[in-house]
ROBA-277752 format. One record per residue (C-alpha): x, y, z. Coordinates in steps of 0.001 Angstrom, whole numbers, m for minus. Each point is the difference from the previous one (the first is absolute). Layout:
+---------+---------+---------+
!       X !       Y !       Z !
+---------+---------+---------+
!       X !       Y !       Z !
...
+---------+---------+---------+
END
This chain:
+---------+---------+---------+
!       X !       Y !       Z !
+---------+---------+---------+
!      47 !      85 !    m129 !
!    1555 !    3332 !   m1089 !
!     471 !    2347 !    2939 !
!    m731 !    3670 !     m66 !
!    1973 !    2806 !    1459 !
!      68 !     m15 !    3860 !
!   m3018 !    1784 !    1452 !
!    m459 !   m1002 !    3759 !
!    2028 !   m1297 !    2879 !
!   m1832 !   m2894 !    1621 !
!     629 !   m1678 !    3495 !
!   m1316 !   m3332 !     924 !
!     676 !   m1142 !    3753 !
!   m1049 !   m3480 !     783 !
!     522 !   m2139 !    2974 !
!    1317 !   m3101 !   m1619 !
!    1180 !   m1271 !   m3426 !
!   m2893 !    m957 !   m2216 !
!   m2461 !    2327 !    1814 !
!     716 !    2832 !   m2513 !
!    m966 !   m2389 !   m2941 !
!   m3170 !   m1373 !    1466 !
!   m1098 !    3717 !    1128 !
!     996 !    1957 !   m3052 !
!    2218 !   m1987 !   m2351 !
!   m1905 !     970 !   m3185 !
!    m177 !    3561 !    1031 !
!    3757 !     135 !     534 !
!     577 !   m1487 !   m3356 !
!   m2307 !    2631 !   m1465 !
!    1909 !    2871 !    1632 !
!    3170 !   m1371 !   m1361 !
!   m1322 !    m348 !   m3452 !
!    m871 !    3688 !      93 !
!    3439 !     948 !     817 !
!    m521 !     647 !    3604 !
!    2716 !    m794 !    2493 !
!   m1096 !   m2655 !    2405 !
!    1924 !    m583 !    3339 !
!    m881 !   m3083 !    1907 !
!     629 !    m294 !    3857 !
!    m399 !   m3479 !    1577 !
!     272 !     231 !    3876 !
!     235 !   m3564 !    1364 !
!    1801 !   m3058 !   m1237 !
!   m3041 !   m1921 !    m612 !
!    1400 !   m3443 !    1161 !
!    1516 !     m36 !    3484 !
!   m3146 !    m363 !    1869 !
!    m503 !   m3404 !   m1320 !
!    2863 !   m1326 !    2009 !
!    m335 !    2619 !    2949 !
!    m280 !   m1978 !    3348 !
!    m906 !    2164 !    2842 !
!    1481 !   m2494 !    2415 !
!    3476 !     481 !   m1411 !
!    1516 !    3134 !     373 !
!    1871 !    1021 !   m3179 !
!    1424 !    3563 !    m891 !
!    m826 !    1441 !   m3337 !
!    3360 !    m683 !   m1607 !
!      87 !   m3596 !    1050 !
!   m3570 !    m339 !   m1406 !
!     943 !    1591 !   m3274 !
!    3014 !   m2275 !    m329 !
!   m2078 !   m2930 !     798 !
!   m2559 !     938 !   m2649 !
!    2362 !    1221 !   m2666 !
!    m814 !   m2338 !   m2608 !
!   m3877 !     565 !     184 !
!     549 !    3728 !     261 !
!    2276 !     301 !   m2944 !
!   m2613 !   m2026 !   m2143 !
!   m2766 !    2284 !    1043 !
!    2130 !    3100 !    m893 !
!     846 !   m1633 !   m3358 !
!   m3731 !    m569 !    m585 !
!    m644 !    3521 !    1033 !
!    2476 !    1538 !   m2731 !
!   m1176 !   m2313 !   m2684 !
!   m3683 !     884 !     613 !
!     832 !    3702 !     144 !
!    1863 !    m246 !   m3270 !
!   m3051 !   m1625 !   m1733 !
!   m2121 !    3014 !    1409 !
!    2422 !    2513 !   m1339 !
!    1893 !    1107 !    2978 !
!    3873 !     479 !     m80 !
!    2066 !   m2031 !    2373 !
!    1480 !    3333 !    1489 !
!   m3565 !     916 !     973 !
!    m893 !   m3192 !    1999 !
!     901 !     530 !    3643 !
!    m114 !   m3178 !    2437 !
!      56 !    1256 !    3571 !
!     248 !   m3665 !    1342 !
!   m1686 !     750 !    3311 !
!   m1164 !   m3095 !    2009 !
!   m2997 !   m1592 !   m1662 !
!   m3400 !     260 !    1908 !
!    1705 !    1925 !    2684 !
!     143 !    3668 !    m952 !
!   m1796 !     773 !    3180 !
!    3351 !    m913 !    1525 !
!    1756 !    2988 !   m1282 !
!    m495 !    3652 !    1179 !
!   m2712 !    1334 !   m2209 !
!    2219 !    3159 !    m591 !
!    2627 !   m2362 !   m1488 !
!   m2573 !   m1104 !   m2846 !
!    m978 !    3392 !    m584 !
!    3408 !    1431 !    m438 !
!     817 !   m2698 !   m2466 !
!   m2860 !     849 !   m2248 !
!     657 !    3812 !     577 !
!    3542 !    m404 !   m1228 !
!   m1089 !   m1496 !   m3269 !
!   m2931 !    2486 !    m329 !
!    2637 !    2892 !      63 !
!    2063 !   m1670 !   m2580 !
!   m2927 !    m817 !   m2389 !
!   m2524 !    2731 !     624 !
!   m2803 !   m1810 !   m1301 !
!   m3450 !    1262 !   m1036 !
!   m1821 !   m3475 !     242 !
!     282 !   m2463 !    2922 !
!   m1267 !   m3538 !     317 !
!    m152 !   m1993 !    3151 !
!   m1901 !   m2207 !    2184 !
!   m3767 !     264 !    1236 !
!       8 !    1402 !    3561 !
!   m2348 !   m2742 !    1404 !
!    1750 !   m3163 !   m1478 !
!     m24 !   m2955 !    2302 !
!    3879 !    m395 !    m312 !
!    1763 !    2377 !    2704 !
!    2887 !     631 !   m2470 !
!   m2249 !    1378 !   m2579 !
!   m1645 !    2274 !    2641 !
!    3284 !    1280 !    1368 !
!    1510 !     882 !   m3620 !
!   m3361 !    1760 !    m855 !
!     176 !    2054 !    3208 !
!    3703 !     825 !    m666 !
!    m747 !    1108 !   m3684 !
!   m2746 !    2232 !    1231 !
!    2250 !    1341 !    2803 !
!    2943 !     519 !   m2539 !
!   m2256 !    1918 !   m2420 !
!   m1977 !    1842 !    2740 !
!   m1028 !    3611 !   m1091 !
!    2405 !    2630 !    1065 !
!     939 !    3390 !   m1343 !
!    2586 !    m407 !   m2692 !
!    m530 !   m3891 !    m163 !
!    m631 !   m2180 !   m2891 !
!   m3614 !    m271 !   m1024 !
!    m474 !   m3689 !   m1533 !
!   m3221 !   m1726 !    m815 !
!     m84 !   m3068 !    2213 !
!   m1797 !   m3026 !   m1163 !
!    m681 !   m3264 !    2261 !
!      71 !   m3291 !   m1960 !
!   m1570 !   m3344 !     962 !
!    1875 !   m3202 !     791 !
!   m2917 !   m2451 !    m219 !
!     692 !   m2293 !    3042 !
!     885 !    2738 !    2395 !
!   m2427 !    2611 !   m1204 !
!   m3044 !   m2387 !    m155 !
!     700 !   m1452 !    3356 !
!     430 !    3299 !    1849 !
!   m1514 !     248 !    3479 !
!   m3176 !    2202 !      92 !
!     935 !    3354 !    1186 !
!   m1050 !    3569 !     199 !
!    2589 !     637 !   m2617 !
!   m2024 !   m1841 !   m2531 !
!     136 !   m2787 !   m2446 !
!    1753 !     470 !   m3569 !
!   m2338 !    1959 !   m2094 !
!    1759 !    1177 !   m3220 !
!    m582 !    3396 !   m1457 !
!    2616 !     m94 !   m2709 !
!     197 !   m2367 !   m2837 !
!    2662 !    m342 !   m2470 !
!    m513 !   m1460 !   m3544 !
!    2890 !   m2565 !    m353 !
!   m1077 !   m2040 !   m2921 !
!    3189 !     595 !   m1829 !
!    2420 !    m883 !    2906 !
!   m1928 !   m2593 !    1914 !
!    1951 !   m2942 !   m1714 !
!    3184 !    1569 !    1358 !
!   m1551 !     m87 !    3429 !
!    m672 !   m3748 !    m342 !
!    3663 !    m577 !   m1315 !
!    1364 !    2001 !    2829 !
!   m1947 !   m2004 !    2396 !
!    1367 !   m3362 !   m1516 !
!    3518 !    1406 !     544 !
!    m769 !    m473 !    3790 !
!     278 !   m3892 !    m311 !
!     577 !    m328 !    3744 !
!   m3344 !    1538 !     570 !
!   m2193 !   m2061 !   m2575 !
!   m3378 !   m1157 !    1393 !
!   m2512 !   m2121 !   m1526 !
!   m3551 !    1094 !    m902 !
!   m2269 !    1008 !    1718 !
!    2658 !    1507 !    2437 !
!     m31 !    3731 !     141 !
!    3633 !     236 !   m1345 !
!    m603 !   m2335 !   m2912 !
!     307 !    1353 !   m3500 !
!   m3391 !   m1068 !    m900 !
!   m1434 !    1821 !    2879 !
!    1774 !    3077 !    m688 !
!   m1094 !    m156 !   m3718 !
!   m3749 !    m315 !    1161 !
!     665 !    3012 !    2451 !
!    1199 !    2021 !   m2965 !
!   m3267 !    m960 !   m2108 !
!   m2149 !     916 !    2893 !
!    1599 !    3251 !     769 !
!    m127 !     877 !   m3641 !
!   m3770 !    m378 !     m47 !
!    m300 !    3234 !    2085 !
!    1379 !    1992 !   m2826 !
!   m1053 !   m2085 !   m2890 !
!    3558 !   m1100 !    m713 !
!    1519 !   m3523 !    m727 !
!    2397 !     312 !    3050 !
!     230 !    2604 !    2801 !
!    1802 !     444 !    3248 !
!   m1868 !    1749 !    2880 !
!    1223 !    2512 !    2628 !
!   m1273 !    1738 !    2915 !
!     993 !    3769 !     336 !
!    m370 !    2066 !    3002 !
!   m1173 !    3568 !    m438 !
!    3135 !    2326 !    m707 !
!    1055 !    2095 !    3063 !
!    2830 !    2241 !    m539 !
!    1569 !    3572 !     222 !
!    m728 !     972 !   m3572 !
!     200 !    3757 !    m632 !
!   m3691 !    1554 !    m361 !
!    m488 !    1258 !   m3680 !
!   m1625 !    3112 !    m900 !
!   m1975 !     309 !   m3307 !
!    m479 !    3131 !   m1941 !
!    m984 !    1273 !   m3552 !
!    2892 !      73 !   m2511 !
!    1479 !    3392 !   m1051 !
!    2281 !    1000 !   m2771 !
!    2685 !     m71 !    2253 !
!    m175 !   m3894 !     146 !
!     504 !    m338 !   m3619 !
!    3833 !    m589 !      m1 !
!    m100 !   m2658 !    2748 !
!   m2820 !   m2085 !   m1611 !
!    2025 !     244 !   m3299 !
!    3003 !   m1417 !    1888 !
!   m1929 !   m2768 !    1523 !
!   m1569 !    m844 !   m3315 !
!    3378 !    m334 !   m1924 !
!    1690 !   m1964 !    2695 !
!    1534 !   m3053 !   m1700 !
!   m1723 !   m2643 !    2463 !
!   m3397 !    1780 !    m158 !
!     m97 !     144 !   m3838 !
!     520 !   m3879 !    m105 !
!   m3458 !    m385 !    1486 !
!   m1642 !    2651 !   m2085 !
!   m2007 !    m366 !   m3310 !
!    2193 !    2622 !   m1706 !
!    3569 !    m512 !     828 !
!    1745 !    2838 !   m1745 !
!    1640 !    2861 !    1711 !
!   m2290 !    3129 !    m207 !
!    1694 !    3437 !    m525 !
!    m851 !    2503 !    2794 !
!   m1364 !    2370 !   m2302 !
!   m2492 !   m2403 !   m1366 !
!   m1050 !   m1047 !    3657 !
!    m208 !    3577 !    1098 !
!   m2599 !     811 !   m2831 !
!   m1753 !   m3363 !     865 !
!     m30 !     690 !    3622 !
!   m1233 !    3564 !    m290 !
!   m3072 !   m1247 !   m2170 !
!    m909 !   m2790 !    2531 !
!    m101 !    2694 !    2848 !
!   m2232 !    2438 !   m2067 !
!   m2230 !   m1967 !   m2178 !
!   m2392 !   m1095 !    2790 !
!     m53 !   m3700 !   m1046 !
!    2745 !   m1164 !    2354 !
!     723 !     152 !    3773 !
!    3574 !    m449 !    1177 !
!     837 !    m653 !    3682 !
!    3494 !     305 !    1406 !
!    1285 !   m1810 !    3331 !
!    2622 !    1221 !    2237 !
!    1438 !   m1322 !    3221 !
!     344 !    1956 !    3182 !
!    3360 !    1545 !   m1145 !
!   m1946 !    1296 !   m3104 !
!    1826 !   m2433 !   m2363 !
!   m2129 !    m886 !   m3037 !
!    m794 !   m3658 !     288 !
!   m2107 !    m483 !   m3189 !
!   m3063 !    1110 !   m2086 !
!   m3339 !   m1485 !    m883 !
!   m1895 !    1534 !   m3240 !
!   m3510 !    m680 !    m928 !
!   m1295 !     618 !   m3517 !
!   m3702 !     302 !    m338 !
!   m1675 !   m2156 !   m2753 !
!   m3507 !     483 !   m1447 !
!   m1939 !   m2830 !    1737 !
!     379 !     940 !    3760 !
!    3310 !   m1473 !    m129 !
!    3500 !    1198 !     841 !
!    3278 !   m1681 !    m938 !
!    2903 !     241 !    2438 !
!    3803 !      81 !    m280 !
!    2683 !     117 !    2716 !
!    3730 !     918 !     297 !
!    1998 !    m539 !    3143 !
!    3318 !    1956 !     737 !
!    2396 !   m2809 !    m749 !
!    1647 !     532 !    3445 !
!   m3297 !   m1176 !    1644 !
!    m636 !   m2983 !   m2205 !
!    m184 !   m3355 !    1948 !
!   m1175 !    1829 !    3291 !
!   m3660 !    m857 !    m466 !
!   m1124 !    3590 !    m924 !
!   m1620 !    m990 !   m3226 !
!   m3109 !   m1644 !    1715 !
!    m220 !    2922 !    2441 !
!      64 !    2889 !   m2523 !
!   m2425 !   m2134 !   m2538 !
!   m2339 !    m496 !    2897 !
!    m159 !    3539 !    1341 !
!    m254 !    1632 !   m3539 !
!   m2601 !   m2270 !   m1054 !
!   m2245 !     891 !    2922 !
!     668 !    3488 !    m395 !
!    m999 !      62 !   m3604 !
!   m3414 !   m1961 !     751 !
!    m752 !    2325 !    2925 !
!     379 !    3135 !   m2241 !
!   m1602 !   m1376 !   m3161 !
!   m3506 !   m1432 !     455 !
!    m374 !    m827 !   m3755 !
!    2967 !   m2402 !      75 !
!    m854 !   m3529 !     821 !
!    3034 !   m2004 !   m1254 !
!    3773 !     614 !     m46 !
!    1964 !   m2225 !   m2378 !
!    3693 !    m838 !    m144 !
!    1992 !   m1627 !   m3072 !
!    3019 !   m1935 !    1170 !
!    2584 !   m1898 !   m2158 !
!    m730 !   m3683 !     404 !
!    3672 !    m554 !     965 !
!     m92 !    2714 !    2829 !
!   m1169 !   m2471 !    2730 !
!    1301 !    2511 !    2665 !
!   m2370 !    2946 !   m1107 !
!   m2899 !   m2598 !    m429 !
!     378 !    m923 !    3609 !
!     205 !    3616 !    1009 !
!   m3306 !     742 !   m1547 !
!   m1644 !   m3138 !    1541 !
!    1092 !    1094 !    3361 !
!   m1554 !    3342 !    m564 !
!   m3377 !   m1617 !    m799 !
!     132 !    m220 !   m3895 !
!   m1481 !   m3218 !   m1396 !
!    1468 !   m1703 !   m3027 !
!   m2514 !     334 !   m2827 !
!    1662 !   m1362 !   m3246 !
!    2984 !    m170 !   m2132 !
!     249 !    2173 !   m3072 !
!    2585 !    1506 !   m2450 !
!    1508 !    3436 !     498 !
!    2533 !    1543 !   m2481 !
!     541 !   m3590 !   m1295 !
!     856 !   m1256 !    3520 !
!   m1828 !   m2351 !    2161 !
!   m1693 !    1595 !    3067 !
!   m2443 !    m576 !    2794 !
!   m2942 !    2284 !     920 !
!    m842 !     535 !    3592 !
!   m3047 !    2184 !    1176 !
!   m1046 !    1477 !    3335 !
!   m3730 !     567 !     144 !
!   m1735 !    2375 !    2233 !
!   m2030 !   m1850 !    2653 !
!   m3714 !     283 !    m620 !
!   m1810 !    1957 !    2868 !
!   m2313 !   m2047 !    2220 !
+---------+---------+---------+
END
């Protein structure tokens, strides 16, 4: 599968080797295929609990020496599996902590290990365990990830997704923290075979059907999860509501003074790759066009600024003849990847509909290959309508419809 230029930095933190494949193997492969850098952290060795005897005192060094052959095999399987999914060997971190005994370590020790890699990678997306899994190692890893990525001024804002590891997730003890209820599904039809291949790489962990960890069971789970989004296969995740110290944005109407900034954003090389018209626009042409948009009465342009009055982006609406408006968005390139796209689209769309009672629908056209922007519009409440062709390029149409009054 041909890779595209790097886009995101993704961190996967799992308790044991093979948890990452069971929980999000196909999603990992999809990230890698898109050109994203995926970094994998496996906290425990995954094998030493099987020979652990609480009646016999053995320090960790001796225990590792006694289980070296099995540990080496599991590590080799982890690297083979990761290679199948598209993770480079240098991005696989085996912490080799005591299996099924992460509670024997100071919690801060585990958090600090994750924080160190967080600072090295600076991920925008994180995958880890569900907080209420039966397995205590899973719970500790989840808590440690949430602690390492706790919101704080100047911290890293990342989207954190909690995956399911069938046996541990399904057998979780009833608790006020709830059962696993996924609210985020990823269509992995193109990479699900890689997940099964990666699972087969863990030969020491093979189980016969109907065991939760058997290849057939995992395939059936993928099919069932796919039904939720009408896809052949999907992986499911639970995502907690975002809490953070993101800067509050202010919205205002665009003025002639914004022309040069918006022109510069539009001509950024990475931005142009995701636009229908990819040529560089001369400033004189842009200036004339921008003046017309401000004065023709058929367009509304909102500019967003952070608390330091740095311009974050702009949203433009062009009025059509049938109670419909079309929307286009440009972000200041220095703010791309911080989650602002969804925020400014949401605010601007609500402002447009509140101020224009005759507008009932807002439509967006996005390049079919631009999956990032498609997700941004979906998170802003826009619904995928159909595929179309625009300027001889495949596109997807999204629409936001004004709710009908009761």
